N, C-alpha and C positions, 0 to 999 in steps of 0.2 A: 397272343403269347404261344398258344399251341402251335400255330403255323411257324413261328420263328424257331421254336424248339425242334420241330420237324426238319426245318431247313438246316440247322446246325448239325443235327444227327446225320442227315444225308451227306453233308460236306465231310464229316468225320469218316463215314463209311467209305466214301470215294477216296479220300486221302489214304486210309488204311489199305485199301485195295491196291492203290498205286504203289505203295511202299512194299507190300507183299509180292507184287509182280515185278519189282525193280530187279534187273539183271545183276546189278552190283551186289545186291543182297542175296540173291538166289544162288550165285556161283562165285567162287573165288576168282575165276578167270572167264569173264563173259565171252571173250573172243574164242577161246578153246571150246567152251560150252556150245557156242553157236556152230563151230566147225564139226563137232561130234554129232550134232543134230542133223546137219546137212549130210554128213556121211551116211546116216541111216536111210536116207532117201535115194541114194545113188546106186546105179547098176555098176557092174564090173567093166567100166570103160575108162577113157582118159580123164574124164572129170573126177572120177573116184581116185585115180592115181594122183592127180593134182591136189585134191583135198587131203589125201594121206601125207603128201609132202608138206602142206601147210600145217598140219597137226604136228608132224615131226619137228618142224622149225619152231612152232609155238612152245613145245616142250623144251627145246634147246634155249631159246632166247628169252622166253617169258617165265618159265618155271625152273630152268636149269636142271631138268630131270633127264639125265643121260640114258638111263635104262629105257624109259618110255620113248625117248627120242629115237633110240636104236630100233625098238619094236616097230614103230610106224615107218621108219626108213626101210626096214626089211620088207614090210607089207607093200610099200610103194615099189620097191625094186622087183619083187616077185610078180606083182600084177603087171607092171610095165614090160617085163620080159615076156609074159604071156601074150600081151597085146602088141609086142614089137614096137613099143612106144619109146623112141630114142631119147626124147627129152626127159621122160620119167625115169628111164634107166640111168641117164647121166646124173640126175639129181639124187636118185637113190644111192648111187655109188659115192657121190660127194658127201652125203649125210652119214653114210657108213664110215667113210674115212675120218670124219670129224669125231665120231664116237671112238674109233680106235686110237686116234691121236690123244683124246682126252683121257683114255685109260692106259696110255703109255706104250701102246703097241705100234711103234713108229713105222716099222717096215710094212706091216699090214695096212696102215693108214696110207703110206706112200703108194702102195699097189693100187688101192681104190682111187686115190686122187689122180694118178696117171691115166687109168682107164676112163675116169670121168672126163678129164681134160680132152682126151682124144675125141670123145663123143660130143662134147660141148663145141669144139672147133668145127667138127663136121656138120653139126646142126646150126651153127651160127648163133649160138646162145652166148652173148657177150658177158652178161652178168655172171653166168655159171663159169665161163672161161676164166674170168678175173678172180673168182673165188678159188678156183683150182690153183692158179698161179700163187696166190697168197698162202694157201695152205701147204703147197709143196715147198715154198720158201721157208715156212715155219719149221717143217721137218728137217730141212737142210741146216737151219740154225741149231736145232736140237742136236744134230749130229756134229756140230762144230764147223760146218762148211759155210762160213759167213759170206764169202764172195758169191757163191751160187745162190745162197738164200736171199741176199740183197737183190740180185738180178731178177729173180722170180717175183719178189715182193714189189719192186718198182714197176714191173710189167702189170701186175695185178692192180695196183693203186691207180695207174694211168687209165686203165679201162674203167675202173670204178668211177673215177672223176668224170669221164666222158659220158657214161650212162646215167650219172646222177644218183649213184648208190651211196648215200651218206653213211649208212651203217658199215658198208664194206670199206669205204675210205678210212673211216675211224679205226676199224680193225687193222687195216694195213699200216696206218701210222703207229698204232700200238706195237705191232710186231717189229717194225723197223726200229722203234725206240728200244725194244728189248735187245735187238741185235747190236746196237751201239753200246748199250749198257754192258753187255758181256765183254766187249772189247775195251771197256774203260773210257769210252768217248762220251763223257757224262753230259756235256752241254748239248750235243746232238741228240742224245737219248732223251733228255728232258724236253727239248724242243718238240720232238715228235710225240712224246706222251702228252704234252700240253695241247698240241693240235688235235690229238685224238680226244682228249677230255672235253674240249670246247664243243665238238660235234655231239658227243654223248650228252652233254648238258642241254643242248638244243633239242635233242630227241627224247630227253628224259629216259635214257637207256640205263636202267638201274644196274643190271648185270655188268654192262660195259663200264659204268661209272666206278663200281667197286674195283674192277680190274685196273682201271687207270690210276685210281688212288693208291692201290697197292704198288704199282710199277713206279709211280713218282716217289713213293716212300723208299723204294729200293735205291733210287738214284741218290737221295739224301743220305741213306744208310751207308752207301759205299763211300761217301765223303765224310763219314763220322759225324754227320749232322743229325744226331739221334732224336732230338726234340722235334725237329721238322718232319723227320721220317715217321715218328709216332703219331703226329697229327693226321697225316695221310693214311697210315695203317688203320687208325681207329675210325676214320670216316668210312673206309672200305668195310671194316668189321660190322659197323652198324647196318649197312645195306645187306651184307652177306647173312647176318642174323635174321633180318627182316624177311629175306627171300628163302631162308633155310638152305642156302647154297653151301653144301658140304665141301666142294672143291675150293670155292673161294675162301671159306672159313679156314680150311686147312692151310692155304697159302698165307693168309694174314696172321694166323697164330704162329706159323713157322717164322715169319719175318719179325714179329714182335719178340719171339724167343731168341732170334739172332741178335737183336738189339741188347737184350739183357746179357747174353753171352759175351758180346763185345764189350759191355761195361763190367765184365767179370762177376756178374751176379748169376752164377751157374745154376743155383737152385731154382731161381725164378725162370731162367732160361729153359731148364728141364721141364718145368710145369707146362709151359706153353708148347714145347715140342711134343710132349705127350698128348696134349689136347689136339695139336695138329695131326698127329698120327691117327688118333681116334676118328677125327672127321674124314681123313683121307681113306681110311679103311672102310668106313661107312659108304663113301662114294665110289669105292673100287678104283681109286686113283693110284695106279702102280708107280708112276714117276714120283708123285708126291710122297707116297709111302717110303720109297727109297731115300728121298731127301730127308724125311723125318728120321729114318733109321740112322743115317749118317750124323745128323745133328744131335740125336739122343746119345749116340756113341761118344761124340765130342764132349758133351756136358758131363756124362758119367766119368769120362777120363779126367776131366778137370777137377771133378770132385773126388778123384783117386779111387773110383769104384771100377777097376779095370775088368773084373770078371763079369760085371753087368754090361759093360760097354762092348766087349768083343763080339757077342752074337749079333748085336745091332749093326756094328761096322761091317761084318761079313755079309749080312743080309743085304745091306745097301749095295755093296760091290756086285753081288750076284744079280740083283734086279736091274741095275744100270747096264750091266753087260747084256742081259736078256733083251732089253728094249733098245739098245744101241745109243744110249744117251752119253756121249763122250764128256760133255761138260760135267754132268752129274757124277760120272765115273771118276773124273779127275778129282772132284771134291771128296768122294768116298775114299780114294787112295790116300789123300792127305789126312783124313780122319784116322785111318788105320796106321799111317806112319806115326802120328802123334801118340796113338794108343801104345804101339810097340816101343816107342821111345820111353814112355812112362814105365813100361814093364822092363826097361833096360835090355830089350831084345833088339839090339841096334842093327843087326843084319836085316831083319824083317822091316824095321823102321825105314832104313835107307832104300830098300827095294821098293816099298810102297811110295815113298816120296819121289823116287826116280820115275815111277809109273805116272804119278800125278803130274810131274813137270813135263814129261814127254807128251802127254795128251794135251796139256795146257798150251804148249808151244805149237802143237799140231793144229789146234783150232783157234789160236791167237786169243786164248782166254787169260787175260792179264791178271785178273784177280786170283786165278789158279796158280799162275807163276809166283805171285806174291806169297801165297800160302806155302808153296814148296820151298822157296828161298828162306823164309822165316824159320821153318821147321828143320831145314838142313843145318842152318846156323845153330839152332838149339841143340840138335843131336850131336853135331861135331864138338860143340862146347862141352857137353856131358862126357864125350869120348876123349876129351883133352886134346883134340886135334884143332888147335887154335888157328893155325894158318888157313885151314879149310873153312872154319867157322867165320873168320874175317872175310874170306872171299864171298861167301854166301850172304853175309851181312851187307856188304857193299852192293851186291846184286839186288838184294831186297830193297835197299834205300833208293837205288836207281829207278826201279819200277814204281815204288811208292811215290817218289817225287814227281814222276811223269803223270801218275794218276791223280795226285792231290796237289798239283801245282796251283799257284795263286790265280793264274788266268782262268784255269778250268773251273775252280771254285767260284770265282767272280762271275763267269758267264752263267753258271747254274743259278747263282743267287739273283742275278739280274733278270734272267728269264722267268723265274718264279715270281719275283717282285712285279714284273710287267704283267704277268697273268693275273695276279691278285688285284693290281691296280685297275686293269681293264674290266675285271669282273665287278669291282666296286663301282666303277663309273657306269657300267650297264645297269647295276642295281639302282644307283642314284637316278639315272635317266628314267627307269621304269617307275620309280617312286614318284618322280616329278610328273610323269604322264598320268599316273594314278591319281595324284593330288589334283591336277587340272581337271581330269575327268570327274573326280568326286565333287569338286567345286561347281562344275557345270551342272551335275546332277542335282546338287543341293539348291543351286539357283533356280533350276527348272521346278524343283519341288516347292520352293518358296513361292514362285509365280503361280503354281497350281493352287497352293494353299491360299494365296491372296485372292486368286480368282474364285476359289470356292467360297472364301469368306465373303468377298464382294457379292458373289452370286447368291449366297445364302441370305445376305443382307437385303438385296433386292427382292429376293423371294419373300422374305418376311414382310417387307414394306408392301409388296403386292398383295400378299395374303391378308395383311392387316387392312389395307385399303378396300379389298373386296369384302372383308368382314364388316367394315364400317358401312359400306354401301348397302350390304345386306341388312344390317341392323336398322339403318335409316329407312330403307324401303319397307322393312317390317313394321317400324313405327308408323310410317306414312299410311301403310295399309290398315293398321289398327285405327288411325284417325279417320280414314275414309270409311271404314266399316262403322265406326261410331257415328259419323256424320250421316251415313246412309240409314242407320237405324233411327237416328233422330228425325230425318226427313220422312222415313216411312211412318214413324209415329205421328208426325205432324200431318202427313197425307191422310192417315187414318182418321185423325180428328176432323180434318177438313171434310173428308168424305162423309163421315158420320153427321157432321153439321149440315152438309148439303142434303143428305138423305132426310134428315130431320126437318129441314126447311121445306123440302119438297112435300114431305108428308103434311106439314102444317099448311102450306100454301094451297095445296090441292083440296084440302077440306074446306077452306074458306071459299074458294071459287065455287066449288060444288054446292 
């Protein structure tokens, strides 16, 4: 018993030690933890520069911590410049560009991307070259230059596919989906977002999954399919909250707020837009902050709180101008136009709506055109200029019909249904495989049990047989011992008799 207790104690101690030493329990991110330890051992050489790059990317893709990502990108860039290490300089510039893009400084981001692209091409770094193409394309989209944006993105995706960079391909599909979304080509938008989503599911890329769910929700939202949109937004929100991704949370809160606003629940819409603003301020997301300012202004205006709305509307316009976001600026001008219309300051209202429409047409932003026409019609109606109101009402319906035509909606619905069906079929296939595997394992376990049972039975029989032989032998030995004693006793009697007879005989003879 003592030995068995000691054995159990030893097993417990060993198990406890393994648990305590487990990387998953020791650190929130074992990969990053490992990279940090490696960094401590490295000299100021190219290996150190490469490790700094890996740490920077880990903060970007695994923790979504933009500040830390930028810190390590800067260290990578500075060390690589000292070493004249072309690859390190190129990737350092690329990572810096991503940081500036995520914080809304588009021109600065574009500057870093272009410098990085030149070095990537010179060094023959295809993965890096493709990333630069995709990121430059994204900047062009943000500036409303969709044609140029699409050209760069397609170049990037093509190279990503050749080199087998799944994450890059997925990112490219996502960005192309957004491009089509802005132009109101919803079927193509959803097609690319679903292609991106499938790759992210295969990779279990949580940051990417949240982004795709959000973008798919936007497609449904644009078609007034609010229930479907909310399903995807909430999927994204769960992941964003799990990762504490402030940028992602800001985006999804913003989009949920838009749904409530579209459903005329402006109080609930305002709650979500204020939550979005808080998350975006925490992340330092300038572009997101400007979006939130514009949406908060809209909701305050609809609640007839004009004085509260105006500062938010003006802040939105100023930030979008600073960062060069034409799409966002178009939206912000529309918000100000609505605001001034509510105040009955019609000159300012029309001026801002004209600015909104001009930018929307410039960048082929169909949803922006839709907003402008709707609010022109409303303003002219209030101004009693019914002929102009009718003109803009007709223009509004022309755009709306093109965006929400039956074929477009049908295509989007069919694409989503196909995705869900394919996903369920894969799940069923996996369940079937798991079931077969489970049955196989159970069968093997039964055979083992039967084998053990049979083996134990045979062992018992063998032991019992040995025991019986032992007992029989023991009994036989006892009988032999008894017989031996009896013989010895008889022999003693005979010997005594002979001795006595000898004594008696000798006396007579003598």
